[in-house]
N, C-alpha and C positions, 0 to 999 in steps of 0.2 A: 504493500500500500504506500509506504513512504517513498519508494522509488518512483511510483506513478505520480505522487504529489510533487516531487522534485521536478519531474519532467514537465508537469503542468505549470509550475512556478517559473520554469525556464522560458515558457512561451508567453508570459504576460509581462507588462511593464511595471516598474516600481510605482509609477503614478497610479495605475489602475489598482494595484494592490493596496497602496496607502489610502486611496479613496474608498475602497471596499471595506476596509477595517481600520479606521483611524486610531484604534487602540494598539495596533501593532507598533513596534519600536522602529523609528527611523534613526539610523546611526548618524553621528555628527557629519554635517555637510562639508566639513574640512577634509573628509576622506574623499579623494578624487582618483579616478583611474589613471594609471600611467599611460595607457593607450585607450582612447575612446572607442566605443563601439563593440565592447566585449561583455555581453551579458553572462550572468552565472546564477546558479542556485545550488545549494548543498547544505550539508550538516556541519555545524560549528564544532571545531576543536579549539578550545580556548587556552590562551597563555597569558599569564601576568609576568612580564619580563623584568620589571623593577630595574630598568636602565642597565641591562646585562644581556649577553647573548645566549646564556645557558638555556633559558626558557624557550627561546626561538628554536634552538637546536633540538631540544627535547620534544617540543611540539611537532616539529617536522618529522621526527622519528616516529611519533605516535599517529600522525595523520595518514589516512588511507585514501585510495582513489575515490573521488567524488566528494571528499570533505572540503570544507573551507577553513583554513587555518587563520584564526583571528588572534592577533597579538596586541596587547596593550603594552607599548614600549615603556611607559612610565616616565617619559621625558622626550623632549624634541630637540635636544642640542646635538645628538649623535644618531647614527643609523643603527637599526637593529636587524637589518637584512639587506642583502645585496645580490650580486649576480650568481654566486654559488648556491646560496639557500634557495633562491627563486628558480634556478635551473633544476635543482633537485626536486623542488615542489612540482614542477612541470613533469619531470621524469616519473614521479610517483603518481601522477594522474589526478592531482588535486583540482577541485572545481575552481578555486580562487585562493588568493593570498591577500589578507586584509591586515594592514599594519596601522594601528592608531599611533602614529609616530613617523619617524623618517626612515627611508630606505637610501641606498646608494647604488652606484653603477647604473645610473638611469639609462645610459645609451644601450647597454646590454639588455636591461629589463624591457626596453621598448621593442626588442626583437623577438621576445618570447610570445608564445601563443596563450600563455596563462594570464587570466585576468588578475591584475595586481592593483590594489588600492593602497594609498598611503596619504599622509598629510603633507609630505614634502621630502626633500632630499638633503643629505649632508655627506661630505667626503669621509668623515671620521666615524668609527664605530665604537660601541661600548666594549668593555672587557668581557671575558667569559669566566666568571667565578661563582656566581650566586647559585644556590640550590634551585632547580627548576620548579615552577608552579604551573602545572598543566591540568586541564580539566577543572578549572575554577570559575566562579562567577566573576564577570567583568563589569565595571562601571566606566563606560567611555563617555566622559563629560555628561553624565546623567542618563545615558542610554545603556540599559542593561542587556548583556548577552550571557546566556547560560549554556553550559556544555550540552550539545545535542540539539540546540535550537536550529531552526532552518533560516537561512539567509538567502535573499534574492537581490541582486544588484544589477544596475545598468548605469548609463551616464548621468542620470538624475540623482542617484544615490542608492543606499542599501537599506532594505527593509528586513526586520528580524522578528521572529516570533516562535513560540513553541510549535511542535508538530500539530497539536490540537488547534491552536489559533490559526495556523496557516490553512489547515484543512477546512476550518469553518469559513475562511475568507475566499478561498480560491474560486468557488462557483460565481460569486458576485463579481470578483475581479475579472473573470473571463467575460461576464455579461457586460460590464462597463467597457472593457476593451473593445469588444465586438461592436457595441453601440457607437463608441466614439470613432472607431475606424470607419463605420458606415457614414457618420456625420461628416467626417473629414472628406470622404469621397463626394458626398453631396455638395459640400461647400466648394470643393475644387471644380465640380461640374456646373457651378453658377448659382446654387441656392444660397440664400442668406441664412446665417446662423440664427437670426431672429425668427425665421420661420419654424425653428425647432426649439425655441426657448420661450419660457413663460415670463419674459422680461417685463412687459408692460404690467401684467397682473402682479408680479412680485414687487416691482417698484412702487406701484400704487398702494399695495398692502403695507409695505414697510414705511412708506411716507405717512400713512395713516396710523402707524403704530400697531398694526395687526400682525400676528404671526404668519410667516410664509416661508417657503423654501424655493430657491431657484432650482429649476430642473430643465433637463434637456430630453428631447424625445425624438 
């Protein structure tokens, strides 16, 4: 069941998923893809690095094909991953590599097929001395990620939630995406978006202080 759910998550956008279930966690928008245009979905393997490389190495050893390695670097003055770790992550078949912190070797990372997200780059790396913390709860600037959570990411950002929460959201996300793709085609063919939006009624209701919801059909 989980594999089918991951496949379905891979086919929707982060915007459709976030709209379908606003309670899902959106990871900090400072996380950006090294190379745009690479969507992913997979199960989280979490690492709290504490400004050290040992956690990143241990997390890489624990991650399996289809997993998303999520590392909280614990600081942003040095890198916690680079070309060797990322190339190994690709070799192991990971779905994505997400670093809440800095990477390095950006030119090489840009040549890999693996979706890699980070908050920036630095040429120098942390030492490798601390006892690894793998499979732990993470707090990424207020966004929680638990071991085994599912993540779905694209150029707009990364959405996270439990298997149960994602399963509850996927039907609606697919409906939203199909509707908006249809509307986009209609607008491209010359129809006005206002033909499909309750704008006048919604504006009048809100101006009068009545409850209303903006909708597209």
